[in-house]
C-alpha positions in Angstrom: 0.0 0.0 0.0 2.8 2.4 0.9 4.5 1.7 -2.4 1.2 2.4 -4.2 0.8 5.7 -2.3 4.4 6.7 -3.1 3.9 6.0 -6.8 0.7 8.1 -6.8 2.4 10.9 -5.0 5.3 10.8 -7.6 2.7 10.9 -10.4 0.9 13.9 -8.9 4.2 15.7 -8.4 5.3 15.1 -12.0 1.9 16.3 -13.3 2.1 19.4 -11.1 5.7 20.2 -12.2 4.7 19.8 -15.8 1.7 22.1 -15.4 3.9 24.7 -13.8 6.2 24.7 -16.8 3.4 24.9 -19.4 3.4 28.2 -21.2 0.3 30.3 -20.8 -1.0 33.6 -22.2 -1.4 36.4 -19.7 -2.9 39.7 -20.6 -2.3 42.9 -18.7 -4.1 46.1 -19.5 -4.6 49.6 -18.1 -4.7 53.3 -18.8 -1.6 55.5 -19.5 -0.6 58.6 -21.4 -4.1 59.6 -22.3 -4.8 56.2 -23.9 -4.6 52.5 -23.0 -2.0 49.8 -22.9 -2.3 46.1 -23.6 0.4 43.6 -22.8 0.4 39.9 -23.8 2.9 37.6 -22.0 3.7 34.0 -22.8 4.9 32.8 -19.4 4.8 29.9 -16.9 2.6 29.4 -13.9 5.3 30.8 -11.7 5.3 34.1 -13.5 1.5 34.2 -13.5 1.5 33.9 -9.7 3.4 37.3 -9.8 1.0 38.9 -12.2 -0.3 41.5 -9.8 3.2 42.6 -8.8 4.3 42.7 -12.4 1.4 44.9 -13.4 2.1 47.2 -10.4 5.7 47.6 -11.6 4.5 48.3 -15.1 2.0 50.9 -13.9 4.6 52.6 -11.8 7.0 52.7 -14.8 4.5 54.2 -17.1 3.4 56.7 -14.4 7.0 57.8 -14.0 7.4 58.3 -17.8 4.1 60.2 -18.1 5.1 62.4 -15.2 8.2 63.3 -17.1 6.8 63.8 -20.6 3.1 64.8 -20.3 2.2 68.4 -21.2 -1.3 67.7 -19.6 0.3 67.6 -16.2 1.2 71.1 -14.9 3.8 69.6 -12.5 5.4 67.3 -15.1 9.1 67.6 -16.0 8.3 68.8 -19.5 5.8 71.3 -18.2 8.3 72.8 -15.8 10.9 72.9 -18.6 8.5 74.7 -20.9 7.6 77.2 -18.3 11.3 78.0 -17.6 12.5 81.0 -19.6 16.2 80.5 -18.7 18.7 80.5 -21.5 21.2 78.6 -19.3 21.7 74.8 -19.3 18.8 73.1 -17.6 19.5 69.6 -16.1 16.8 67.0 -16.9 16.2 63.3 -16.2 17.9 60.5 -18.2 14.5 59.5 -19.7 13.6 63.0 -20.8 17.1 63.6 -22.2 17.1 60.3 -24.2 13.8 61.1 -25.9 14.7 64.7 -26.7 18.1 63.6 -28.1 16.5 61.0 -30.3 13.8 63.5 -31.5 16.5 65.9 -32.5 18.2 63.1 -34.5 15.0 62.6 -36.5 14.7 66.3 -36.9 18.1 66.5 -38.5 17.5 63.4 -40.7 14.2 64.8 -41.9 15.4 68.3 -42.4 13.0 69.7 -39.9 9.8 68.0 -40.9 9.8 66.3 -37.4 10.1 69.0 -34.8 9.2 68.7 -31.1 9.3 72.5 -30.7 6.0 72.6 -32.5 4.2 72.8 -29.2 2.8 76.4 -29.7 1.1 75.3 -32.9 -0.3 72.2 -31.3 -2.0 74.4 -28.7 -3.0 77.0 -31.2 -4.9 74.5 -33.3 -6.6 72.9 -30.3 -4.8 69.6 -30.1 -2.8 70.3 -26.9 -3.8 70.8 -23.2 -4.9 74.4 -23.7 -8.5 75.0 -24.6 -9.1 76.0 -28.2 -11.2 79.1 -28.7 -11.4 79.4 -32.5 -9.5 78.8 -35.7 -6.2 80.6 -35.4 -5.5 83.8 -37.4 -2.6 84.0 -39.8 -0.9 86.5 -37.4 -1.2 84.1 -34.5 0.3 81.3 -36.6 3.2 83.5 -37.6 3.8 84.6 -34.0 3.8 80.9 -32.9 6.2 79.9 -35.6 8.7 82.6 -34.5 9.2 80.5 -31.4 9.6 77.2 -33.2 12.7 75.5 -34.5 14.6 72.4 -33.3 17.9 74.3 -33.9 16.9 76.5 -30.9 17.3 73.6 -28.5 20.8 72.5 -27.5 21.8 69.3 -25.7 24.7 68.4 -23.4 25.1 64.7 -22.9 27.7 64.9 -20.2 25.3 66.7 -17.8 21.9 65.5 -19.3 21.0 69.1 -19.9 19.0 71.1 -22.4 19.5 74.8 -23.4 17.1 77.2 -25.1 18.1 80.0 -27.3 14.6 81.4 -27.1 13.0 82.0 -23.7 9.5 81.1 -25.2 10.7 77.8 -26.7 8.5 74.9 -25.6 8.4 71.3 -26.6 5.8 68.5 -27.2 6.9 64.8 -27.1 3.5 63.3 -27.9 4.8 62.0 -31.3 7.6 60.0 -29.7 7.0 59.4 -26.0 4.5 56.5 -26.4 7.0 54.6 -28.5 9.7 55.2 -25.8 7.3 53.9 -23.1 6.7 50.7 -25.2 10.5 50.2 -25.4 10.9 50.7 -21.7 8.1 48.2 -20.8 9.6 45.6 -23.2 13.0 46.1 -21.7 11.6 45.6 -18.2 9.8 42.4 -19.2 13.0 41.1 -20.7 14.9 41.9 -17.5 12.3 39.6 -15.7 13.2 36.8 -18.1 9.8 37.1 -19.9 11.3 36.6 -23.4 8.0 36.2 -25.2 5.8 39.3 -25.1 3.8 41.9 -27.1 3.5 45.4 -25.7 1.0 47.9 -27.2 0.4 51.5 -26.0 -2.0 53.6 -28.1 -1.3 51.6 -31.2 2.5 51.5 -30.9 3.7 47.9 -30.7 6.8 45.9 -29.8 7.1 42.2 -30.1 9.7 39.9 -28.6 10.0 36.2 -29.0 7.1 34.0 -30.1 3.3 33.8 -29.4 1.5 31.0 -27.6 1.7 28.9 -30.8 5.4 29.3 -30.9 5.1 31.5 -34.0 5.9 35.1 -34.9 3.5 37.6 -33.4 0.9 38.9 -35.9 -0.8 42.3 -35.9 -3.3 43.9 -38.3 -2.9 47.2 -40.1 -6.3 48.9 -40.4 -7.7 50.7 -43.4 -7.6 54.4 -42.5 -11.3 54.8 -42.2 -12.8 56.4 -39.0 -16.1 54.5 -39.5 -14.5 51.1 -40.0 -11.9 48.8 -38.5 -11.4 46.8 -41.6 -8.0 45.1 -42.0 -5.8 46.3 -44.8 -2.9 43.9 -44.2 -1.3 41.6 -41.6 2.3 42.0 -40.3 4.5 39.3 -38.7 6.8 40.8 -36.2 10.2 39.2 -35.4 11.7 40.9 -32.4 10.9 44.3 -33.7 8.4 47.2 -33.3 5.8 48.9 -35.4 4.1 52.3 -35.2 1.3 53.8 -37.3 0.4 57.4 -37.8 -2.8 58.6 -39.6 -5.1 61.6 -40.0 -8.4 59.6 -39.8 -9.2 59.5 -36.1 -7.8 62.6 -34.4 -9.3 65.6 -36.2 -12.2 68.1 -36.1 -14.4 69.8 -38.6 -15.0 73.5 -38.5 -16.6 75.6 -41.2 -16.9 72.4 -43.3 -13.1 72.1 -43.3 -11.3 69.0 -41.8 -8.4 69.9 -39.5 -6.0 67.0 -38.8 -4.0 66.9 -35.5 -0.8 66.5 -37.6 0.7 69.9 -38.2 3.4 70.8 -40.7 6.1 72.7 -38.8 7.2 74.3 -42.1 3.8 75.9 -42.8 2.1 76.1 -39.4 -1.0 74.5 -40.8 -2.5 71.0 -40.5 -1.6 68.6 -43.3 -3.6 68.6 -46.5 -2.7 65.7 -48.8 -3.9 62.2 -49.8 -1.6 60.2 -47.6 -4.0 58.6 -45.0 -1.7 56.5 -42.9 1.9 55.4 -42.5 3.2 52.3 -40.7 6.9 52.0 -39.9 8.7 48.9 -38.7 11.9 49.5 -36.8 13.8 47.8 -34.0 13.0 50.9 -31.8 9.3 51.7 -31.1 10.4 55.2 -30.3 12.0 55.8 -33.7 9.2 54.0 -35.5 6.8 56.4 -33.7 8.8 59.5 -34.8 9.3 58.3 -38.3 5.6 57.6 -38.8 4.7 61.1 -37.8 7.5 62.6 -40.0 6.2 60.8 -43.1 2.6 61.8 -42.4 3.8 65.4 -42.4 5.7 65.0 -45.6 2.9 63.4 -47.6 3.2 60.7 -50.3 5.8 62.1 -52.7 8.3 63.6 -50.3 7.7 60.8 -47.8 8.7 58.2 -50.4 11.9 60.0 -51.1 12.9 60.1 -47.4 11.9 56.4 -47.0 14.3 55.4 -49.8 17.0 57.8 -48.6 16.9 56.4 -45.0 16.2 52.8 -46.0 13.1 52.6 -43.8 10.6 49.7 -43.7 7.3 51.4 -44.4 3.8 50.9 -45.6 1.8 53.9 -46.9 -2.0 53.9 -47.4 -3.0 56.6 -49.9 -6.6 57.8 -50.6 -7.6 57.1 -54.1 -11.1 58.3 -54.9 -13.4 56.3 -52.7 -10.8 53.7 -51.9 -7.2 53.3 -51.0 -3.9 52.2 -52.6 -0.9 50.8 -50.8 2.8 51.4 -51.2 5.5 49.4 -49.4 9.2 49.6 -49.0 11.2 46.7 -47.3 8.0 45.3 -45.8 8.0 41.5 -45.8 
């Protein structure tokens, strides 16, 4: 009898151990940066037991990033920087510095079509934290543009500092910060030995490892239609990131004119062209995020030139009458 009990105990132990090592899908979700996040983990029972602690760590990480980069928080690091008229070097956090430094890189590579100093125009057109009163006048746009220009912002890596050459210079990181947050969450999960995961914040995505079926992660690219969520194409992600920018969800109509939230820093006006959405694949979600916005500003023709010049992996969806056409470069 005791031998029978021992064998039964061993069998239960083996089944229990096997169950603990069986991969499972865990989904974490919440609110951050004015949008939502969704994280899918392929992990074991042991990691699932720590799900609550894991989510708390992620929430705290995202809260910290948001407190550094949100213009909607009056006490955030970026809000304090924007309110500071000093023309001396201003020390900032490592996260803040890294995002600004990367943004200025894209500004240089795009010859100024990506510009985080566009903040006055974002507010003027009603897409920032300040309440919009009416359509801005030409004189107001010219005044705002006189305080815009990425060349007016200096960086000092040794001290993690920024320097303004215009006391009224302000910055907006909304076109790059979500991508940075995705990268940071992915790095955190990797540090916890969770090698297989998919992180999404406000449509910006990073995939690592494999899904539950031990295959590449797959995501859908929507048709740029505000009234539909029809799938345009599917992407398989192999340890990389993807970001999409479009003019079809965040806009308003005034005097029968559609105003996109994407503003051209060269003209001071919302974009007006047939390019409806841009999807960029890049190892860095932060850079994919910034490039997607840049290409939306440029439009189809100039955007294609920059894509070829920089060797970017891109899918453009262009309005064509009542439908859409698709253009791809280095997308597999």
